[in-house]
ZAROLO-606952 format. One line per field, with one value per residue (C-alpha): residue in one letter; z, y, x. Coordinates in nm, 2 decimals, always signed. Example, Ala and Ser with C-alpha at 12.3 -4.5 7.8 and 13.67 -1.06 7.14 Angstrom:
BEGIN
r <- (A|S) .
z <- (+0.78|+0.71) .
y <- (-0.45|-0.11) .
x <- (+1.23|+1.37) .
***
This chain:
BEGIN
r <- (M|N|Y|P|L|L|F|S|E|G|K|I|G|K|V|T|I|R|N|R|I|V|M|P|P|M|E|V|G|M|S|N|F|D|G|T|P|S|E|Q|L|I|A|Y|Y|E|E|R|A|R|N|G|L|G|L|L|I|T|G|I|A|R|V|N|E|L|H|G|A|A|L|P|R|Q|L|A|M|S|H|D|R|H|I|E|P|Y|G|R|M|V|E|R|V|H|A|H|G|T|K|V|F|C|Q|L|H|H|P|G|R|Q|N|M|G|I|M|I|G|I|W|R|L|N|A|L|L|G|R|F|W|P|G|Y|W|N|L|F|I|K|L|G|S|I|L|A|P|L|A|P|K|M|G|Q|L|G|L|T|L|P|V|V|G|P|S|A|V|M|C|T|H|E|N|Q|R|T|R|A|L|K|H|F|E|I|K|R|L|E|R|D|F|I|A|A|A|K|R|V|H|L|S|G|A|D|G|V|E|L|H|A|A|H|G|Y|L|I|Q|Q|F|L|S|P|H|T|N|R|R|T|D|E|Y|G|G|S|L|E|N|R|M|R|F|L|L|N|I|I|R|G|I|R|T|E|C|G|P|D|F|P|I|M|V|R|L|S|V|D|E|Y|Y|R|C|I|G|L|S|G|Q|G|L|E|L|D|E|G|V|E|I|A|R|R|L|E|Q|A|G|I|D|A|I|D|V|S|S|G|N|Y|E|T|M|N|Y|W|L|E|P|I|S|Y|E|P|G|W|R|K|N|L|A|Q|A|V|K|T|A|V|S|I|P|V|L|A|A|N|L|I|R|S|A|S|Q|A|E|A|Q|L|A|D|G|I|Q|D|F|V|C|L|G|R|P|F|L|A|D|P|A|W|A|D|K|V|R|Q|G|A|E|G|D|I|K|R|C|I|S|C|L|W|C|F|E|S|L|I|A|N|G|M|K|C|E|P|L|A|C|A|V|N|P|R|L|G|R|E|Q|E|T|S|T|P|L|K|D|G|E|G|R|V|V|V|V|I|G|A|G|P|A|G|L|S|A|A|E|V|L|G|L|R|G|F|K|P|I|V|L|E|K|N|A|E|V|G|G|Q|L|Q|L|A|N|K|P|P|K|K|E|K|I|N|W|C|F|T|D|L|L|N|A|A|R|K|N|G|A|E|I|R|F|N|T|T|A|T|R|E|I|V|Q|A|L|N|P|Y|A|V|I|V|A|T|G|G|V|A|I|R|P|R|I|E|G|V|D|L|P|H|V|A|T|C|T|E|I|L|N|G|S|V|K|V|S|G|K|R|V|A|V|I|G|A|G|L|T|G|L|E|T|A|E|K|L|A|E|D|G|N|Q|I|L|V|V|E|M|L|D|K|V|G|Q|D|A|L|P|Q|S|V|D|D|V|M|S|R|L|K|A|Y|N|P|T|I|I|T|G|H|K|L|V|E|I|R|P|G|S|I|A|L|E|H|V|K|T|K|G|R|I|E|R|Q|A|D|Q|V|V|L|A|V|G|V|K|C|N|D|A|L|A|Q|E|L|M|H|Y|F|P|K|L|A|I|I|G|D|A|Y|E|V|G|R|I|A|H|A|I|R|D|G|F|D|T|A|W|D|L|E) .
z <- (+0.00|-0.09|+0.22|+0.52|+0.79|+0.64|+0.62|+0.96|+1.25|+1.51|+1.84|+2.01|+2.37|+2.35|+2.00|+1.72|+1.38|+1.07|+0.92|+0.99|+0.75|+0.92|+0.77|+1.02|+1.10|+0.83|+0.83|+0.51|+0.58|+0.50|+0.83|+0.90|+1.05|+1.38|+1.41|+1.31|+1.02|+0.69|+0.43|+0.22|+0.51|+0.57|+0.20|+0.20|+0.50|+0.38|+0.05|+0.22|+0.47|+0.21|+0.03|+0.31|+0.55|+0.89|+1.12|+1.05|+1.28|+1.20|+1.16|+1.42|+1.65|+1.86|+2.24|+2.30|+2.11|+2.28|+2.14|+2.02|+1.68|+1.40|+1.09|+1.02|+0.89|+1.13|+1.35|+1.71|+2.04|+2.25|+2.33|+2.40|+2.09|+1.89|+2.03|+1.83|+1.48|+1.53|+1.64|+1.32|+1.12|+1.32|+1.25|+0.88|+0.88|+1.11|+0.86|+0.63|+0.90|+0.98|+1.33|+1.42|+1.66|+1.71|+1.73|+1.99|+1.91|+2.02|+1.80|+2.07|+1.93|+1.58|+1.54|+1.36|+1.57|+1.36|+1.51|+1.87|+2.07|+1.79|+1.74|+2.02|+1.86|+1.52|+1.64|+1.82|+1.52|+1.29|+1.50|+1.52|+1.21|+0.88|+0.62|+0.86|+0.72|+0.37|+0.49|+0.68|+0.36|+0.18|+0.46|+0.48|+0.11|+0.18|+0.51|+0.42|+0.25|+0.53|+0.82|+0.88|+0.87|+1.10|+1.37|+1.32|+1.34|+1.66|+1.51|+1.66|+2.00|+2.06|+2.02|+2.33|+2.44|+2.75|+2.72|+2.51|+2.24|+1.89|+1.61|+1.34|+1.07|+1.17|+1.32|+1.54|+1.87|+2.14|+2.51|+2.79|+2.93|+3.29|+3.54|+3.57|+3.18|+3.18|+3.43|+3.22|+2.91|+3.08|+3.16|+2.80|+2.66|+2.92|+2.85|+2.47|+2.52|+2.72|+2.43|+2.18|+2.41|+2.42|+2.04|+2.00|+1.85|+1.92|+2.08|+2.11|+2.00|+2.17|+1.93|+2.09|+1.76|+1.48|+1.72|+1.86|+2.21|+2.39|+2.22|+2.31|+2.67|+2.61|+2.43|+2.62|+2.32|+2.36|+2.74|+2.95|+3.24|+3.60|+3.77|+3.80|+3.42|+3.31|+3.36|+3.42|+3.19|+3.46|+3.48|+3.10|+3.08|+3.35|+3.12|+2.90|+3.19|+3.37|+3.06|+3.03|+3.39|+3.36|+3.05|+3.22|+3.51|+3.28|+3.01|+3.20|+3.15|+2.83|+2.62|+2.41|+2.44|+2.18|+2.17|+1.84|+1.95|+1.78|+1.92|+1.74|+1.64|+1.41|+1.50|+1.44|+1.07|+1.04|+1.22|+1.58|+1.75|+2.10|+2.08|+2.13|+2.16|+2.03|+1.99|+2.32|+2.52|+2.27|+2.35|+2.72|+2.68|+2.50|+2.79|+3.05|+2.84|+2.84|+3.22|+3.24|+3.08|+2.72|+2.46|+2.16|+2.03|+1.69|+1.62|+1.42|+1.42|+1.36|+1.40|+1.19|+1.21|+1.09|+0.85|+0.60|+0.86|+0.90|+0.59|+0.34|-0.01|-0.32|-0.27|+0.05|+0.02|+0.14|+0.49|+0.56|+0.93|+1.01|+1.27|+1.49|+1.51|+1.55|+1.85|+2.02|+1.93|+2.10|+2.41|+2.46|+2.45|+2.34|+1.96|+1.76|+1.46|+1.22|+0.87|+0.78|+0.42|+0.32|-0.05|-0.14|+0.00|-0.02|+0.19|+0.44|+0.47|+0.51|+0.79|+0.97|+0.92|+1.04|+1.37|+1.30|+1.38|+1.43|+1.21|+0.90|+0.86|+0.50|+0.50|+0.17|-0.02|+0.10|-0.04|-0.37|-0.39|-0.15|-0.27|-0.18|+0.06|-0.16|-0.46|-0.27|-0.12|-0.47|-0.62|-0.83|-0.71|-1.07|-1.05|-0.75|-0.81|-0.61|-0.40|-0.55|-0.24|-0.43|-0.12|-0.32|-0.04|+0.22|-0.01|-0.11|+0.26|+0.34|+0.05|+0.10|+0.48|+0.58|+0.27|+0.40|+0.11|+0.14|+0.04|-0.29|-0.42|-0.74|-0.86|-0.73|-0.87|-0.69|-0.34|-0.16|-0.44|-0.36|-0.37|-0.69|-0.88|-0.76|-1.07|-1.42|-1.69|-1.92|-2.23|-2.46|-2.68|-2.84|-3.00|-3.08|-2.88|-3.00|-2.73|-2.85|-2.61|-2.36|-2.07|-1.74|-1.87|-2.18|-2.00|-1.72|-1.98|-2.16|-1.84|-1.77|-2.13|-2.13|-1.80|-1.97|-2.27|-2.53|-2.74|-2.66|-2.91|-2.78|-3.04|-2.89|-3.10|-2.88|-2.82|-2.46|-2.24|-1.98|-2.16|-1.93|-1.67|-1.88|-1.80|-1.43|-1.36|-1.48|-1.19|-0.90|-0.68|-0.89|-0.99|-0.82|-1.10|-1.31|-1.09|-1.19|-1.57|-1.54|-1.33|-1.55|-1.86|-1.69|-1.59|-1.94|-2.11|-1.86|-1.95|-2.32|-2.44|-2.75|-2.74|-3.08|-3.03|-3.27|-3.42|-3.47|-3.48|-3.78|-3.90|-4.16|-3.92|-3.67|-3.94|-4.06|-3.72|-3.75|-3.38|-3.18|-2.99|-2.97|-2.65|-2.70|-2.43|-2.61|-2.30|-2.28|-2.41|-2.24|-2.27|-2.44|-2.36|-2.60|-2.46|-2.66|-2.73|-2.65|-2.99|-2.93|-2.96|-2.59|-2.47|-2.40|-2.21|-1.91|-2.14|-2.36|-2.06|-1.90|-2.23|-2.30|-2.64|-2.49|-2.27|-2.06|-1.85|-1.69|-1.77|-1.59|-1.62|-1.55|-1.47|-1.52|-1.30|-0.95|-0.93|-0.84|-1.20|-1.22|-0.89|-0.99|-1.32|-1.15|-0.92|-1.23|-1.40|-1.08|-1.05|-1.41|-1.31|-1.38|-1.18|-1.12|-1.10|-1.03|-1.11|-0.98|-1.02|-0.69|-0.35|-0.27|-0.46|-0.49|-0.36|-0.54|-0.45|-0.14|+0.11|+0.19|-0.17|-0.20|+0.13|+0.00|-0.33|-0.17|+0.10|-0.18|-0.42|-0.16|-0.14|-0.49|-0.37|-0.63|-0.66|-0.61|-0.72|-0.63|-0.71|-1.06|-1.41|-1.72|-1.97|-2.22|-2.31|-2.46|-2.56|-2.23|-2.00|-1.90|-1.80|-1.51|-1.39|-1.03|-1.02|-0.79|-0.84|-1.21|-1.15|-1.38|-1.32|-1.54|-1.47|-1.67|-1.82|-2.08|-2.09|-2.02|-1.93|-1.93|-1.66|-1.68|-1.72|-1.96|-2.20|-2.35|-2.66|-2.82|-3.19|-3.30|-3.09|-3.24|-3.59|-3.51|-3.33|-3.67|-3.78|-3.47|-3.28|-2.98|-2.90|-2.55|-2.46|-2.13|-1.91|-1.99|-2.34|-2.19|-1.88|-1.74|-1.40|-1.19|-1.22|-1.00|-1.24|-1.55|-1.40|-1.26|-1.59|-1.79|-1.54|-1.54|-1.91|-1.98|-1.70|-1.83|-2.20|-2.34) .
y <- (+0.00|+0.34|+0.51|+0.28|+0.54|+0.68|+0.34|+0.21|+0.17|+0.44|+0.48|+0.76|+0.65|+0.29|+0.33|+0.17|+0.34|+0.15|+0.43|+0.78|+0.95|+1.17|+1.37|+1.66|+1.82|+2.04|+2.19|+2.10|+2.20|+1.86|+1.75|+1.74|+2.05|+1.87|+1.81|+1.45|+1.30|+1.31|+1.04|+1.30|+1.35|+0.98|+0.91|+1.19|+1.03|+0.67|+0.74|+0.86|+0.57|+0.30|+0.44|+0.38|+0.67|+0.59|+0.84|+1.06|+1.36|+1.48|+1.85|+2.10|+1.95|+2.21|+2.16|+2.38|+2.53|+2.87|+3.04|+2.74|+2.69|+2.82|+2.70|+2.55|+2.22|+2.13|+1.83|+1.85|+1.66|+1.89|+1.64|+1.27|+1.23|+1.29|+0.98|+0.71|+0.88|+0.96|+0.61|+0.47|+0.69|+0.56|+0.20|+0.27|+0.43|+0.16|-0.10|+0.03|+0.01|+0.39|+0.52|+0.81|+1.10|+1.38|+1.74|+1.95|+2.32|+2.65|+2.95|+3.22|+3.56|+3.42|+3.35|+3.54|+3.72|+3.58|+3.23|+3.34|+3.24|+3.11|+2.76|+2.60|+2.74|+2.63|+2.28|+2.27|+2.39|+2.15|+1.85|+1.93|+2.14|+1.95|+2.16|+2.41|+2.34|+2.41|+2.75|+2.80|+2.73|+3.00|+3.25|+3.15|+3.24|+3.58|+3.65|+3.50|+3.82|+4.04|+3.83|+4.01|+4.36|+4.25|+4.17|+4.48|+4.70|+4.54|+4.37|+4.04|+3.93|+3.97|+3.68|+3.57|+3.54|+3.54|+3.92|+4.18|+4.18|+4.19|+3.98|+4.23|+3.96|+3.91|+4.25|+4.13|+4.29|+4.08|+4.04|+3.88|+3.55|+3.56|+3.34|+3.10|+3.08|+2.96|+2.69|+2.58|+2.57|+2.35|+2.11|+2.14|+2.02|+1.74|+1.62|+1.63|+1.42|+1.17|+1.14|+1.09|+0.81|+0.65|+0.66|+0.42|+0.68|+0.62|+0.96|+1.32|+1.64|+1.97|+2.26|+2.51|+2.65|+2.89|+3.15|+2.96|+2.98|+2.76|+2.94|+3.27|+3.18|+3.08|+3.39|+3.71|+3.91|+3.79|+3.70|+4.01|+3.88|+3.96|+3.66|+3.31|+3.26|+3.54|+3.69|+3.43|+3.13|+2.91|+3.10|+3.13|+2.75|+2.69|+2.66|+2.39|+2.20|+2.19|+2.04|+1.78|+1.68|+1.64|+1.43|+1.20|+1.16|+1.09|+0.88|+0.70|+0.68|+0.49|+0.72|+0.93|+1.31|+1.52|+1.90|+2.10|+2.39|+2.71|+2.75|+3.08|+3.34|+3.53|+3.87|+4.01|+3.92|+4.16|+4.44|+4.37|+4.26|+4.14|+4.05|+3.71|+3.37|+3.32|+3.00|+2.99|+3.02|+2.78|+2.52|+2.57|+2.52|+2.19|+2.08|+2.15|+1.97|+1.66|+1.69|+1.71|+1.37|+1.43|+1.17|+1.38|+1.73|+1.85|+2.14|+2.44|+2.82|+3.15|+3.26|+3.45|+3.78|+3.60|+3.36|+3.33|+3.18|+2.86|+2.84|+2.93|+3.07|+2.95|+3.14|+2.95|+2.69|+2.33|+2.28|+2.64|+2.62|+2.27|+2.44|+2.47|+2.10|+2.03|+2.27|+2.09|+1.75|+1.83|+1.94|+1.65|+1.27|+1.22|+1.20|+1.51|+1.56|+1.85|+1.97|+2.19|+2.24|+1.89|+1.84|+1.51|+1.17|+1.23|+1.55|+1.36|+1.07|+1.32|+1.51|+1.18|+1.07|+1.40|+1.37|+1.67|+1.49|+1.15|+1.18|+1.38|+1.57|+1.62|+1.85|+2.01|+1.73|+1.49|+1.74|+1.73|+1.35|+1.11|+0.83|+1.01|+0.74|+0.44|+0.59|+0.65|+0.30|+0.15|+0.36|+0.56|+0.91|+1.04|+0.98|+1.21|+1.52|+1.77|+2.05|+2.38|+2.59|+2.81|+2.84|+2.78|+2.54|+2.81|+3.08|+2.85|+2.76|+3.13|+3.18|+2.86|+2.79|+3.03|+2.92|+2.56|+2.44|+2.25|+2.37|+2.28|+2.20|+2.36|+2.04|+1.78|+1.82|+1.51|+1.66|+1.63|+1.42|+1.10|+0.88|+1.01|+1.02|+0.69|+0.48|+0.64|+0.49|+0.28|+0.35|+0.53|+0.23|+0.39|+0.67|+0.98|+1.30|+1.60|+1.84|+2.17|+2.33|+2.17|+2.40|+2.29|+2.25|+2.05|+1.82|+1.76|+1.66|+1.44|+1.25|+1.17|+1.09|+0.83|+0.68|+0.63|+0.45|+0.73|+0.82|+1.18|+1.36|+1.70|+1.96|+2.22|+2.52|+2.56|+2.33|+2.28|+2.22|+2.46|+2.73|+3.03|+2.86|+2.91|+3.28|+3.23|+3.05|+3.34|+3.59|+3.53|+3.23|+3.08|+2.77|+2.54|+2.62|+2.39|+2.10|+2.15|+2.12|+1.86|+1.63|+1.69|+1.59|+1.28|+1.17|+1.24|+1.04|+0.76|+0.73|+0.71|+1.08|+1.17|+1.52|+1.68|+1.99|+2.28|+2.21|+2.50|+2.35|+2.43|+2.30|+2.09|+1.93|+1.85|+1.71|+1.48|+1.31|+1.22|+1.29|+1.16|+1.49|+1.81|+1.99|+2.34|+2.47|+2.76|+2.97|+3.34|+3.65|+3.96|+4.26|+4.57|+4.84|+5.12|+5.40|+5.68|+5.58|+5.21|+5.11|+5.30|+5.08|+5.12|+4.96|+4.59|+4.35|+4.15|+3.84|+3.99|+4.06|+3.72|+3.52|+3.72|+3.86|+4.21|+4.26|+4.57|+4.67|+4.99|+5.19|+5.37|+5.12|+5.19|+4.88|+4.94|+4.72|+4.60|+4.26|+3.97|+3.93|+4.30|+4.29|+3.97|+4.12|+4.44|+4.23|+4.06|+4.39|+4.53|+4.23|+4.30|+4.64|+4.87|+5.16|+5.07|+5.27|+5.07|+5.22|+5.08|+5.20|+5.05|+5.19|+4.94|+4.69|+4.33|+4.40|+4.10|+3.86|+3.65|+3.89|+3.63|+3.61|+3.99|+4.03|+3.78|+3.96|+4.30|+4.21|+4.16|+4.43|+4.70|+4.63|+4.79|+5.11|+5.12|+5.42|+5.30|+5.51|+5.39|+5.53|+5.64|+5.51|+5.54|+5.77|+5.84|+5.70|+5.94|+5.90|+5.91|+5.97|+5.86|+6.06|+5.94|+6.04|+6.02|+5.78|+6.01|+6.37|+6.33|+6.53|+6.45|+6.39|+6.30|+6.06|+5.97|+5.63|+5.48|+5.16|+5.09|+4.74|+4.65|+4.41|+4.48|+4.13|+3.84|+3.77|+3.44|+3.32|+3.14|+3.24|+2.89|+2.74|+2.97|+2.85|+2.48|+2.45|+2.47|+2.15|+1.94|+1.87|+1.73|+2.03|+2.17|+2.49|+2.47|+2.67|+3.03|+2.98|+2.95|+3.17|+3.33|+3.18|+3.03|+2.71|+2.53|+2.63|+2.52|+2.18|+2.12|+2.22|+1.98|+1.70|+1.75|+1.79|+1.47|+1.28|+1.38|+1.33|+1.11) .
x <- (+0.00|+0.13|+0.02|+0.08|+0.02|-0.29|-0.45|-0.33|-0.57|-0.59|-0.76|-0.95|-1.00|-1.10|-1.26|-1.06|-1.08|-0.99|-0.77|-0.66|-0.90|-1.17|-1.45|-1.47|-1.81|-1.95|-2.29|-2.47|-2.83|-2.98|-3.15|-3.52|-3.67|-3.71|-3.34|-3.35|-3.14|-3.33|-3.29|-3.10|-2.85|-2.81|-2.75|-2.48|-2.31|-2.35|-2.19|-1.87|-1.88|-1.91|-1.61|-1.37|-1.40|-1.26|-1.43|-1.74|-1.80|-2.15|-2.22|-2.33|-2.60|-2.78|-2.81|-3.11|-3.39|-3.40|-3.09|-2.88|-3.05|-2.83|-3.01|-3.35|-3.22|-2.94|-2.91|-3.03|-2.96|-3.17|-3.45|-3.48|-3.68|-3.36|-3.19|-3.36|-3.35|-2.98|-2.92|-3.08|-2.84|-2.55|-2.64|-2.65|-2.31|-2.17|-2.28|-2.00|-1.73|-1.71|-1.72|-1.95|-1.89|-2.15|-2.04|-2.23|-2.26|-2.40|-2.34|-2.34|-2.28|-2.23|-2.60|-2.87|-3.12|-3.40|-3.32|-3.35|-3.65|-3.86|-3.74|-3.94|-4.26|-4.15|-4.08|-4.42|-4.61|-4.42|-4.53|-4.90|-4.98|-4.96|-4.81|-4.65|-4.30|-4.41|-4.53|-4.20|-4.00|-4.20|-4.15|-3.78|-3.73|-3.88|-3.70|-3.36|-3.22|-3.37|-3.25|-2.92|-3.08|-3.36|-3.11|-2.91|-3.22|-3.34|-3.64|-3.53|-3.42|-3.04|-2.80|-2.61|-2.24|-2.03|-2.02|-2.20|-1.93|-2.09|-1.95|-1.85|-1.91|-2.28|-2.35|-2.63|-2.73|-2.56|-2.63|-2.43|-2.56|-2.68|-2.51|-2.81|-2.82|-2.46|-2.54|-2.84|-2.62|-2.37|-2.66|-2.78|-2.44|-2.41|-2.77|-2.70|-2.38|-2.58|-2.83|-2.54|-2.41|-2.76|-2.79|-2.50|-2.26|-1.90|-1.81|-1.88|-1.70|-1.75|-1.72|-1.48|-1.36|-1.44|-1.57|-1.88|-2.00|-1.74|-1.46|-1.62|-1.57|-1.21|-1.11|-1.02|-1.16|-1.51|-1.51|-1.49|-1.69|-1.59|-1.74|-1.59|-1.64|-1.41|-1.07|-0.80|-0.75|-0.88|-1.20|-1.24|-1.20|-1.46|-1.76|-1.59|-1.43|-1.77|-1.92|-1.64|-1.68|-2.05|-2.02|-1.77|-2.02|-2.31|-2.15|-1.87|-1.49|-1.50|-1.71|-1.47|-1.48|-1.31|-1.27|-1.24|-1.03|-0.92|-0.57|-0.51|-0.77|-0.53|-0.66|-0.31|-0.36|-0.65|-0.46|-0.58|-0.26|-0.29|-0.65|-0.80|-0.63|-0.29|-0.09|+0.09|-0.24|-0.41|-0.15|-0.19|-0.57|-0.49|-0.27|-0.53|-0.79|-0.58|-0.54|-0.92|-0.94|-1.05|-0.95|-0.85|-0.81|-0.92|-0.70|-0.83|-0.81|-0.99|-1.35|-1.60|-1.41|-1.09|-1.27|-0.99|-0.77|-0.97|-1.20|-0.94|-1.00|-0.82|-0.49|-0.38|-0.11|-0.20|-0.06|+0.00|-0.11|+0.02|+0.24|-0.07|-0.13|+0.24|+0.25|-0.04|+0.10|+0.43|+0.25|+0.00|+0.00|-0.36|-0.44|-0.44|-0.67|-0.64|-0.75|-0.45|-0.59|-0.49|-0.54|-0.36|-0.29|+0.09|+0.05|-0.17|+0.09|+0.38|+0.20|+0.14|+0.50|+0.64|+0.44|+0.23|-0.09|-0.25|-0.55|-0.61|-0.94|-1.06|-1.36|-1.42|-1.23|-1.51|-1.77|-1.60|-1.54|-1.72|-1.49|-1.17|-1.05|-1.14|-0.97|-0.66|-0.66|-0.70|-0.42|-0.66|-0.57|-0.60|-0.97|-1.03|-1.23|-1.02|-1.16|-1.03|-1.10|-1.34|-1.57|-1.88|-1.98|-1.98|-2.12|-2.41|-2.48|-2.51|-2.75|-2.95|-2.94|-3.22|-3.42|-3.41|-3.20|-2.87|-2.52|-2.36|-2.02|-1.88|-1.71|-1.96|-2.31|-2.42|-2.38|-2.71|-2.85|-2.67|-2.98|-3.14|-2.81|-2.67|-2.74|-2.74|-2.95|-2.73|-2.93|-2.69|-2.63|-2.33|-2.53|-2.32|-2.38|-2.18|-2.07|-1.95|-1.70|-1.47|-1.52|-1.66|-2.02|-1.92|-1.68|-1.93|-2.19|-1.94|-1.85|-2.22|-2.30|-2.02|-2.14|-2.48|-2.33|-2.35|-2.06|-1.97|-1.76|-1.64|-1.55|-1.31|-1.19|-0.87|-0.58|-0.67|-0.97|-1.11|-1.30|-1.34|-1.14|-0.83|-0.88|-0.98|-0.65|-0.43|-0.45|-0.20|-0.26|-0.55|-0.36|-0.60|-0.85|-0.64|-0.74|-1.10|-1.07|-0.79|-1.02|-1.32|-1.11|-0.98|-1.33|-1.47|-1.20|-1.22|-1.59|-1.52|-1.54|-1.35|-1.20|-1.12|-0.90|-0.85|-1.19|-1.42|-1.77|-1.99|-2.32|-2.15|-1.90|-2.18|-2.40|-2.13|-2.12|-2.49|-2.55|-2.84|-2.82|-2.62|-2.51|-2.38|-2.14|-1.97|-1.94|-1.95|-1.77|-1.66|-1.90|-1.77|-2.02|-2.12|-1.91|-1.74|-1.38|-1.43|-1.28|-0.95|-0.64|-0.55|-0.88|-0.90|-1.13|-1.02|-1.03|-0.76|-0.54|-0.59|-0.54|-0.22|-0.33|-0.28|+0.03|+0.07|+0.36|+0.48|+0.16|-0.12|-0.40|-0.77|-0.96|-1.33|-1.54|-1.45|-1.63|-1.41|-1.29|-1.19|-1.00|-0.82|-0.73|-0.61|-0.39|-0.23|-0.17|-0.02|+0.21|+0.32|+0.44|+0.15|+0.01|-0.36|-0.68|-1.00|-1.34|-1.66|-2.02|-2.14|-2.06|-1.79|-1.57|-1.67|-2.02|-2.17|-1.89|-1.82|-1.65|-1.39|-1.27|-1.28|-1.08|-0.83|-0.76|-0.77|-0.52|-0.26|-0.38|-0.35|+0.02|+0.05|-0.12|-0.40|-0.63|-0.99|-1.29|-1.64|-1.98|-1.87|-1.93|-1.72|-1.87|-1.59|-1.25|-0.99|-0.63|-0.45|-0.75|-1.10|-1.41|-1.61|-1.96|-2.08|-2.37|-2.58|-2.47|-2.38|-2.07|-1.78|-1.41|-1.12|-0.83|-0.52|-0.49|-0.25|-0.45|-0.82|-0.93|-1.30|-1.42|-1.79|-1.93|-1.98|-2.27|-2.38|-2.20|-2.50|-2.48|-2.39|-2.66|-2.92|-2.81|-2.79|-3.13|-3.30|-3.12|-3.10|-3.43|-3.24|-3.03|-2.95|-2.77|-2.58|-2.34|-2.26|-2.39|-2.74|-2.70|-2.39|-2.30|-2.03|-1.82|-2.08|-2.37|-2.18|-2.09|-2.43|-2.59|-2.38|-2.44|-2.82|-2.86|-2.67|-2.84|-3.19|-3.12|-3.40) .
***
């Protein structure tokens, strides 16, 4: 076996785990509304278990309904009625040889005010009012975009924490827990752990990471209490240690207790030096937890205010924070688990061999490919669909969670649909389906067509696959994008797709192949708005900059449009030695993008000292300058620019599709050629179109 340590048995307490591969807790929004596991959630977990996963730690389970509910469709261990349903899920996962721990969670100040004080009523109505949850889903779709503002404006009850320190990420009114409420919460956690024990699960994990309630007690930034729960480290640990002692009393010495611990909050990295937990104190907490008798530590970092230091965007190098796990491993003798942005089996094996940790946690990689462990064990690593750290999972959870829909994965269109997409129809019978375009949509379609027994022939006008992704991978630190189209190409070819490069599709070429169906995935093209001077020779689109057809160095460059593509293009231009001006019509840059991704790019772009003008639109391009108009006042300003780069969006490239549809009755338009979207939309569109082809 290539990875003897990775596939060796390990132990947490007295529980033996078949290998060192762990899927850490990730909230996916798939539970039933009453907190019990849904068939959707069980199928999601089972698919990973049957493919060789060693340990599954289920996502955040709430311990009370008053202020502990974080999402409508999360697991719960707040009542005895949750024991049996959770136990049924455990049995089904155990049948595949995978052990199960349950993570217990309370969001504290990182909650939404709209979730406070209403969940008991929701649960009651849901049990006794048929159709209530259908109404709730409709209300959730309406309220989801309004939820943050409702909390900020005081239209909801405040969220709770050790002290009244508001989370600047959520911006919800926050109140300090009263002493009796803390005692009640301790009992809630202990009672929830007892239920986990009774369910037949193998252990429990207490969530003291990522800025949630237990971490809020540990951190001097969020815990400013003056009673026995605040001040010294001993006092700040009291809440957690009381819970641990109570679980030991209720569940006995042999029931494993694990703590997921942020050992460094990284406030210094966002300009707040000296605030919060730092590594030395985090390691001391780990030591004291071992002395308290826990069985393992799951090392992590950060919180919602330092999100990029635990839920990393695409730019971060694999293993960049492995020093945290190593510091804890050196200080304790109990097993250490950690994620450390592990993206390959060789990296996982090396970190085990180097004594950095005892178990490797693969969160997002198991969203991207449920068969990660089995493919590695069989020596088929080339078949793995790799996580590209694009954060679509988190972005979609934010968008979908309050609407009662699950998260999604950009590279895995089956996520959350494991049951209904488990067995494709094998009815292709070798019939030819022509796919025009080898971008993510086209390759995704080709893979599924091959699975179904069709003969997919992909016509690609360029000498390489990737489509728009061959632009997306050009800005600094975007190399992981290559994994996406490389893995799609491998999967398509493995399933019998033929890729014809340097082939510009025409009606005659397609007709000559006598296809059963045609799928057009010709992508999108950059928009060139009708502005005076837009045809001057020093004006280019971001596509021309990123594909290298226009090269710019040592010039004053105005980038028009500060969406994520514009900012990334600006960073590339700055890296190439240009002086950058960024112009954006909206009030701030990156307003329609995930803030984490914007923060990531801006943290590097700012080092080049760009000039950024918001609230203005481009109205004229002149030789050597541009004219801008204020969106509200209509006042005009002029700025110098030797080069203008347009990053104002993409439009569908569907001209060929419009021509072909008159000749081919079975024709589908997918991806950006149909509707401009993200990687996730293109891959899902290709998958669904090929899956549903009749």
